[in-house]
C-alpha positions, 0 to 999 in steps of 0.5 A: 502468509506475509504479503507485500501490496502496492495499493492505489485507490481512486474515488471516481467523481470525488472532486479535484483533491483526493487527499481526504480519502487517502488520509482516511485510508492511511488512518485505517492501515495504521490502525490495523498495525500494518507497515506502510509507506506512502508514495506519490501514486499509492501506498506500499503495505506489508503484513499478513494476507488477511489483515491487509485485505481486511484493511483494504476492504475497510478503506473501500467501505470508508470511502463509500461512506465519505460519499464516493459512489464509485472507486477504482483500486489497483493492487499489486500483490507479492508473496514469498515463502522461501525466506522473510523479506521486507519492502525495505530489504528489496530497496536495500538490495537495489541500493547495494547493487548501485553502490557496487556498480559505481565503485567499479 
């Protein structure tokens, strides 16, 4: 099953900058072959359920290996089985509606 996930991982007591941990997770997601969009408060991911969840688990394992004893993660998971829909499709739909409203 295809899923779309918003993934926000926060190592606890890991210092001021979390960038090294986030960069490591981005590397893991890329190596898993997942489509990702990094944003200021997390990462949007799309792919097969098992692959996405395995990559998220791998991120947790790697962050612990990097020295973070505790991790807080927030996930939003969406799936749709009636038709294919990508993250970009969702963005395009909203932007098309905005343009139509501006032309009225």
